[in-house]
C-alpha positions in Angstrom: 64.4 89.7 3.9 61.7 86.8 3.1 58.6 86.7 5.5 60.3 83.5 6.8 63.2 85.4 8.2 61.0 87.5 10.2 61.7 87.6 13.9 58.2 85.5 15.3 55.1 87.1 14.9 56.6 90.5 13.8 54.7 90.4 10.4 51.4 89.2 12.1 52.1 92.0 15.1 52.1 94.8 11.7 49.6 94.0 10.1 46.8 93.0 12.8 43.6 93.0 11.8 44.4 93.0 8.2 42.8 89.7 7.8 39.5 91.0 9.6 38.9 94.2 7.5 39.1 92.1 4.3 37.0 90.0 5.7 34.1 92.8 6.3 34.3 94.3 3.3 34.0 90.7 1.7 31.2 90.4 3.7 29.4 94.0 3.3 30.8 95.7 0.0 32.3 98.5 2.6 35.7 100.1 1.9 37.9 100.5 4.9 37.2 103.5 7.2 39.3 105.7 7.8 40.6 104.8 11.4 41.6 101.5 9.5 43.7 103.6 6.5 45.4 105.3 9.6 46.1 102.0 11.3 47.6 100.8 7.7 49.7 103.8 7.3 51.1 103.6 11.1 52.0 99.6 10.4 53.6 101.1 7.2 55.9 103.7 9.2 56.5 101.4 12.2 58.0 98.6 9.5 60.4 101.1 8.1 61.6 101.8 11.4 62.1 98.5 12.3 63.8 97.7 8.8 61.1 95.3 7.4 61.6 95.6 3.7 58.6 97.1 1.5 58.4 94.1 -0.5 58.3 91.6 2.4 55.2 94.1 4.2 53.1 94.2 0.6 53.7 90.1 0.0 52.0 89.5 4.2 49.3 92.0 3.1 48.4 90.0 -0.4 48.8 86.6 1.3 45.8 87.9 3.5 43.7 88.2 0.5 44.1 85.0 -0.9 40.8 82.7 -0.8 39.1 86.7 -0.4 38.7 87.1 -4.3 35.9 90.0 -3.1 37.8 91.7 -1.0 39.8 93.0 -3.8 39.1 96.8 -3.5 39.9 96.7 0.0 43.0 95.0 -0.4 44.4 98.0 -3.0 43.7 100.5 -0.6 45.2 98.8 2.5 48.4 98.0 0.2 48.2 101.9 -0.5 48.0 103.2 2.9 51.1 100.6 4.1 53.0 102.1 1.2 52.5 105.7 2.3 52.8 105.1 5.6 56.3 103.4 4.8 57.4 106.2 2.6 56.7 108.7 4.7 59.0 107.3 7.3 61.9 106.5 4.6 61.1 110.2 3.7 61.2 111.3 7.5 64.7 109.4 7.6 66.6 110.7 5.0 65.4 114.7 6.6 67.0 113.2 10.0 70.0 112.1 8.2 70.3 115.3 6.4 70.0 117.2 9.7 72.6 115.1 11.3 74.8 115.9 8.4 74.4 119.1 8.3 74.9 119.6 11.7 78.1 117.2 11.8 79.5 119.8 9.1 78.9 122.9 11.2 80.5 121.4 14.2 83.6 120.5 12.3 84.0 123.4 10.1 83.7 125.4 13.4 85.2 123.4 16.2 83.1 121.7 18.0 84.5 118.6 19.1 81.5 116.7 20.8 81.8 113.0 19.4 83.4 114.6 15.8 85.6 111.4 15.6 82.3 109.1 16.6 79.8 111.2 14.0 82.2 111.2 11.6 82.4 107.5 11.4 78.8 107.6 11.3 79.3 108.8 8.1 82.2 107.1 6.3 85.1 109.7 7.4 87.8 108.8 9.6 89.5 112.0 11.0 92.6 110.4 12.5 94.8 111.6 9.9 95.7 115.0 8.1 93.5 116.7 6.3 93.2 119.5 3.9 90.6 122.0 3.2 89.9 123.4 -0.2 87.1 126.3 -0.6 85.6 127.5 -3.7 83.5 131.0 -4.2 81.2 131.9 -6.8 78.9 128.4 -6.3 75.4 128.6 -8.4 72.6 126.4 -7.6 73.2 122.5 -8.7 77.0 123.2 -8.5 77.4 121.5 -4.9 75.5 118.1 -5.7 77.2 117.1 -9.2 80.5 118.1 -7.8 79.9 116.0 -4.7 79.0 113.2 -6.7 81.6 113.3 -9.0 84.2 113.3 -6.1 82.5 110.4 -4.2 82.5 108.2 -7.4 86.2 108.8 -7.6 87.6 108.7 -4.5 84.7 107.4 -2.1 82.5 109.0 0.0 84.8 107.9 2.9 87.8 110.2 1.6 86.1 113.5 0.9 83.5 115.8 2.2 81.7 118.1 0.5 79.6 120.6 1.8 78.7 124.2 1.6 79.1 126.9 4.5 79.5 130.5 4.6 78.3 130.7 0.8 81.3 128.8 0.1 82.3 125.2 -1.4 83.9 123.6 0.7 85.9 119.9 0.2 87.8 118.3 3.2 90.4 115.8 1.7 92.7 113.7 3.4 96.4 115.2 2.8 97.6 111.8 1.5 95.3 112.2 -1.4 96.2 115.2 -3.5 94.1 114.2 -6.1 90.8 115.1 -4.6 91.7 118.8 -4.3 93.1 118.5 -7.8 89.8 117.0 -8.9 87.6 119.2 -6.8 89.7 122.5 -8.7 88.9 120.6 -12.0 85.2 120.8 -11.4 85.0 123.8 -9.7 87.0 125.2 -12.8 84.5 123.5 -15.1 81.4 124.6 -13.4 81.7 127.5 -11.7 80.6 130.8 -14.0 83.9 133.9 -14.5 84.9 135.1 -11.2 85.6 131.9 -9.5 88.5 131.6 -7.6 89.8 128.1 -5.2 91.7 128.5 -1.9 93.6 125.5 -0.3 94.7 125.5 3.1 97.5 123.7 4.8 97.3 120.1 6.0 96.6 119.8 9.4 96.2 116.9 11.8 92.3 115.8 13.4 89.4 117.0 13.7 91.2 120.7 14.9 93.1 120.6 11.8 90.2 120.5 9.8 89.0 123.8 11.2 92.3 125.2 10.8 92.9 124.1 7.2 89.7 125.6 6.6 90.0 128.7 8.5 93.2 129.4 6.6 91.6 128.5 3.0 89.0 131.0 4.0 91.2 133.5 4.7 93.5 133.0 1.9 90.0 133.4 -0.6 90.1 137.5 1.4 93.9 137.7 1.3 93.8 137.1 -2.6 90.9 139.7 -3.0 92.5 142.2 -1.5 95.4 142.1 -3.3 93.8 141.9 -6.4 95.7 138.6 -7.0 95.2 136.8 -10.7 95.4 133.9 -10.1 92.3 131.4 -10.1 93.6 129.2 -7.5 95.8 130.2 -4.2 97.3 128.4 -1.3 97.6 129.9 2.1 100.9 128.2 2.5 102.0 130.8 -0.2 100.8 134.2 1.8 101.7 133.3 5.2 103.2 136.7 5.6 100.2 138.6 5.4 98.7 137.7 8.1 101.9 138.2 10.2 101.7 141.9 8.3 97.9 142.2 9.8 98.7 141.2 13.3 99.9 145.1 13.6 97.4 146.7 12.1 98.5 150.0 13.8 102.0 149.7 12.5 101.1 148.7 9.0 98.4 151.6 9.1 101.4 153.9 10.0 103.5 152.4 7.6 101.4 153.0 4.4 100.4 157.0 5.4 103.3 157.7 5.8 105.3 156.1 2.9 102.0 156.0 0.2 100.2 159.2 1.5 102.5 161.6 -1.0 100.8 159.6 -4.1 97.7 160.9 -3.2 98.5 164.4 -4.7 100.2 162.8 -8.0 98.5 164.5 -11.2 96.3 161.6 -12.7 95.9 159.6 -9.3 97.5 157.0 -7.0 96.0 154.2 -8.7 98.3 154.1 -11.5 101.3 154.5 -9.8 100.3 151.6 -7.0 99.7 149.1 -10.3 103.0 150.3 -11.2 104.9 149.0 -8.2 102.7 146.1 -8.2 103.6 144.9 -11.6 107.5 145.9 -11.0 107.5 143.5 -7.3 105.7 140.9 -9.4 108.5 140.8 -12.2 111.1 141.1 -10.0 112.4 144.7 -10.6 112.7 143.8 -14.3 110.7 147.2 -15.6 110.6 145.4 -19.3 108.5 142.6 -17.9 106.5 145.0 -15.9 105.9 147.1 -18.9 104.1 143.8 -20.6 102.4 143.7 -17.8 100.7 147.0 -18.0 100.6 147.1 -21.2 102.9 150.0 -21.7 106.4 151.1 -23.1 109.5 150.6 -20.9 110.0 154.3 -20.7 106.7 154.8 -19.6 107.4 153.0 -16.6 110.5 154.3 -15.9 109.0 158.0 -15.8 106.3 156.5 -13.4 108.7 154.8 -10.6 110.8 158.2 -11.5 107.6 160.1 -10.3 107.4 157.4 -7.2 110.9 158.3 -5.9 110.2 162.6 -6.3 107.0 162.0 -4.5 107.9 159.5 -1.6 111.6 159.3 -1.7 111.7 156.0 -2.5 113.2 154.2 -5.2 112.4 150.3 -5.7 116.2 150.0 -7.1 117.2 150.7 -3.9 117.0 146.8 -2.0 116.1 148.5 1.3 113.5 151.0 -0.2 112.1 148.0 -2.4 111.4 146.4 0.6 109.4 149.1 2.6 107.7 150.1 -0.7 106.2 146.6 -1.5 105.3 146.0 1.9 103.7 149.4 1.9 101.8 148.7 -1.4 100.9 144.8 0.0 99.0 146.9 3.0 97.7 149.2 1.2 96.0 146.8 -0.8 94.9 144.2 2.3 93.6 147.1 4.6 91.9 149.1 1.5 93.5 152.6 1.2 92.8 155.3 0.7 88.9 154.6 1.3 89.3 152.5 4.3 87.7 154.5 7.1 91.1 153.6 9.0 92.7 156.0 6.7 92.6 160.0 6.0 93.9 161.9 3.2 
C-alpha cells in the first residue's frame, strides 16, 4: 500500500506531531522525550491494527524529515519507536491467533460445537464432509512443527489439521484424502523414536464426526497397548469387537476368572501359557507357525497346549472351546489380569 492509497488523513493522524518533534530537535538539539517516544510506539501499534504496511508508515515518517537534515538523530529514534510499537502489535496479534487456534482445536476435539464451522473457515478448514483422525504416540519436542509444515506444504492448510492433544500428535484429514493419513504415518515413522504407534479412527461426518473419529483412534491406541499388539499402525475398524467386549466388564471379568485362574497354579507361571495361546490364535491354529512366533519347537508348543487343556478344561482344538479361550485371553489382556485390582488370586 503506497502513501497515496491510504484513506485520507490516516497517515497524517498516525504521525500527528511528528514534524513538530523533528523541528524542535533541529532547533534545540534535544532528543525526543519519553512521552514522545511512547506516542510513537502507540502510533506504531495503531498502524499495525489498522493494517497500514510498516514500509508505508516508515516512508511517511522519513518524508516528514525532508529539509531538516539536522533532525536525523531525532528521526532515527522516532522511526525506531514506530517500528517497536508496530512489531509489538504484530506479535500480540500472532499470539491471539495462536490462542484462538488452540481453543478451536480443543473445542473441535471435545465436541463443543459453538460456531465450529464458522471458526473452521477462518482457519481455512471445511467441516461439512467426512473426516478421518489419526493419532500418534511417542512425540518429541519439535516433531509437531516439522510434520505440520510438511503436511501443509503437500496438502494445504485447508485440508489437514495437525495439533497436540492429551500428549498425542493428532492429524485431521478429509476421508477423501487417504494419502494425508499415509503421509502423516510416514513422517511419524521417520521422526519419532522407537516405541511410536499410530492409530486411525473411522471416517465420520461433520464436526461431531471429528470428535467420534478422534475418540476411536485414541481408544485404539489403548486397546493395542492392552492387547500387546506388535503392529506400529492400528485401525479402529479392525478393533471394533473389543469395545463391545468391555461394555459388560463384569461378564468379562467372570469369564477370565473362571477360565484362566487355573493357569495361575502352573509351574513357571501363567504368562508363558498365555503367550502360547496368543501365538496359536494369531497363527489361526497352526502350531508350527505359532512355534516360529515364539521361538520354540513345535513339540514345546504342543506340550504347553496340553498343560492348558489339563488345567482349564479348554482346548484350542475344539471350535467352541477355542472361541471361549480366545475371548478370555483377550479380556485378560484388556483388563490387566491378574494384577488389576478387579481380580483376585
